[in-house]
C-alpha positions as CSV (number, residue, x, y, z in Angstrom):
1,M,-0.7,36.6,14.8
2,N,2.3,38.5,16.2
3,P,4.4,36.0,18.1
4,P,6.8,37.2,20.7
5,I,10.3,38.0,19.5
6,D,13.5,38.4,21.6
7,I,16.7,39.2,19.7
8,S,18.7,40.0,22.9
9,S,21.1,37.2,22.3
10,V,21.0,37.2,18.5
11,V,24.0,38.3,16.3
12,L,23.8,38.1,12.5
13,H,26.7,38.6,10.1
14,T,26.6,39.6,6.5
15,A,29.4,40.4,4.1
16,R,29.6,44.0,5.5
17,L,27.3,44.3,8.5
18,T,26.7,42.9,11.9
19,L,23.1,42.9,13.1
20,R,23.2,42.8,16.9
21,P,21.3,44.0,20.0
22,W,21.7,47.6,21.0
23,R,24.1,48.5,23.8
24,Q,24.5,51.6,26.0
25,E,27.8,52.4,24.3
26,D,25.9,52.9,21.0
27,L,24.5,56.2,22.2
28,D,26.9,58.5,20.3
29,D,26.6,56.6,17.0
30,F,22.8,56.5,17.4
31,Y,22.5,60.2,18.1
32,A,24.9,61.0,15.2
33,Y,22.5,59.6,12.6
34,A,19.1,60.1,14.4
35,S,19.7,63.8,14.8
36,V,20.2,64.4,11.0
37,D,17.3,66.1,9.2
38,G,15.7,63.8,6.6
39,V,16.7,60.4,8.2
40,G,13.8,59.9,10.7
41,Q,11.2,61.6,8.5
42,M,11.5,58.7,6.0
43,A,10.3,56.4,8.7
44,G,7.8,58.7,10.4
45,W,9.8,60.3,13.2
46,L,11.5,63.7,13.6
47,P,15.2,64.2,14.1
48,H,16.3,63.7,17.7
49,Q,16.8,67.1,19.4
50,S,19.1,65.9,22.2
51,K,21.2,63.0,23.4
52,A,18.6,62.6,26.2
53,E,15.9,61.9,23.6
54,T,18.2,59.4,21.9
55,Q,19.0,57.8,25.3
56,T,15.3,57.3,26.0
57,I,14.8,55.5,22.6
58,L,18.0,53.5,23.1
59,D,16.7,52.4,26.5
60,L,13.4,51.3,24.8
61,F,15.3,49.4,22.1
62,I,17.3,47.5,24.8
63,R,14.2,46.8,26.9
64,Q,12.0,45.7,24.1
65,K,14.6,43.3,22.6
66,K,13.2,43.5,19.1
67,T,15.5,46.0,17.3
68,F,18.9,45.3,15.8
69,A,21.7,47.8,15.7
70,L,23.3,47.8,12.3
71,Q,27.1,47.9,12.7
72,Y,29.4,48.7,9.8
73,Q,33.2,48.9,10.4
74,N,32.7,49.2,14.2
75,Q,30.2,52.0,13.9
76,V,26.4,51.8,14.3
77,I,24.8,53.3,11.2
78,G,21.2,52.3,11.6
79,S,18.6,50.0,13.0
80,L,16.2,47.2,11.9
81,G,13.1,46.7,14.0
82,I,10.9,43.6,14.1
83,E,7.6,45.3,14.9
84,C,4.1,44.0,15.5
85,Y,2.0,44.3,12.3
86,D,-1.5,45.8,12.7
87,E,-3.7,42.8,13.2
88,E,-6.9,44.9,12.9
89,Q,-5.8,46.1,9.5
90,H,-5.1,42.5,8.4
91,P,-7.5,40.2,10.0
92,N,-7.1,37.7,7.2
93,L,-3.5,37.0,8.4
94,A,-4.6,35.9,11.9
95,P,-4.1,32.2,11.3
96,W,-0.4,32.7,10.5
97,R,2.7,33.9,12.5
98,G,4.1,37.1,11.2
99,R,5.7,40.4,12.0
100,E,6.6,43.7,10.3
101,I,10.1,44.9,9.7
102,G,11.3,48.5,9.4
103,Y,14.8,49.9,8.9
104,V,16.7,53.2,8.9
105,L,20.2,54.1,7.8
106,A,22.5,57.0,8.4
107,K,22.5,59.3,5.3
108,P,26.2,58.8,4.4
109,F,25.4,55.1,3.9
110,W,22.3,55.4,1.6
111,G,22.5,53.9,-1.8
112,R,25.2,51.3,-1.0
113,G,22.9,48.3,-0.7
114,L,23.4,48.0,3.1
115,A,19.6,48.2,3.9
116,T,18.9,45.4,1.5
117,E,21.8,43.4,3.0
118,A,20.5,43.9,6.5
119,A,16.9,43.2,5.5
120,R,17.8,39.9,3.8
121,A,19.8,38.8,6.9
122,A,16.8,39.6,9.2
123,I,14.4,37.9,6.8
124,D,16.5,34.7,6.7
125,Y,16.7,34.7,10.5
126,L,13.0,35.4,11.1
127,F,11.9,32.6,8.7
128,R,14.5,30.1,9.7
129,A,15.0,30.6,13.4
130,E,11.7,32.2,14.5
131,D,9.6,30.1,12.1
132,L,7.5,33.0,10.9
133,D,5.0,32.4,8.1
134,F,5.2,36.0,6.6
135,L,6.7,39.4,7.0
136,I,5.3,42.8,6.2
137,A,7.3,45.8,5.2
138,G,5.9,49.2,4.4
139,H,7.2,52.5,2.9
140,F,5.8,55.9,2.4
141,T,5.0,56.6,-1.3
142,R,7.6,59.4,-1.3
143,N,10.3,57.0,-0.2
144,A,11.4,55.3,-3.4
145,P,14.7,54.0,-2.0
146,S,12.9,52.0,0.7
147,A,10.4,50.7,-1.9
148,R,13.4,49.4,-3.9
149,V,14.8,47.6,-0.8
150,I,11.5,45.9,-0.3
151,E,11.2,45.0,-3.9
152,K,14.8,43.5,-4.0
153,C,13.9,41.4,-1.0
154,G,11.0,39.8,-2.8
155,F,8.0,41.4,-1.0
156,R,4.8,41.8,-3.0
157,Y,2.1,44.5,-2.7
158,L,-0.5,44.0,0.1
159,S,-2.3,47.2,0.6
160,T,-2.1,51.0,0.7
161,I,-3.1,52.6,4.0
162,P,-3.0,56.0,5.8
163,Y,-0.2,56.1,8.4
164,E,-0.1,58.7,11.2
165,T,3.5,59.7,11.9
166,Q,4.9,60.3,15.3
167,Y,4.7,64.0,14.5
168,G,1.0,64.0,13.6
169,T,1.0,64.0,9.8
170,I,-0.7,61.5,7.7
171,E,1.4,59.7,5.1
172,T,0.3,57.2,2.4
173,S,2.0,53.9,3.3
174,V,2.4,51.0,0.8
175,E,2.4,47.7,2.7
176,N,4.0,44.7,1.2
177,I,4.1,41.0,2.2
178,L,6.7,38.2,1.9
179,W,5.7,34.6,2.6
180,N,8.2,32.2,4.0
181,P,9.4,30.2,0.9
182,A,9.8,27.1,3.1
183,R,6.0,26.8,3.4
184,P,3.9,24.7,1.0
185,A,2.4,26.5,-2.0
186,G,-1.1,27.9,-1.4
187,L,-0.5,28.7,2.3
């Protein structure tokens, strides 16, 4: 089951990052990384073609209250979304509370461990404060860096599925699951 999530008043701090709700003043930082070729394609979306497109998505992030802005040294360098997992794809998970996380980082910040740092903070929050039983995280088979983040966070293989991107292609997505360690064994 996908329980409701509202992070509109949640701020998380790590050693190098602040995970916080999006604000209108983040538009320039958001456009700066979302318009770069190769960033969005790793998550299934095309580079933003205009600030107006970025504004539309920023408004959505603010309205939906489920996506963190990843702030590094007073600059927004990415996002981490707490998405609904596909309940039809995973009917066996219906008795438990869970969500799917996804993340994206600006290219200059790849390979520094920042995505892992952000994911771990979100995982801790979602298990502790939101009392989720499990989380799912997926990656395209061609996205080895994202697979590594998922592995470092302790996720385990769940399934391989076709995924239709926002630009109409079909990617192979490897889905992974992480159970809340505070739950009794054999959940």
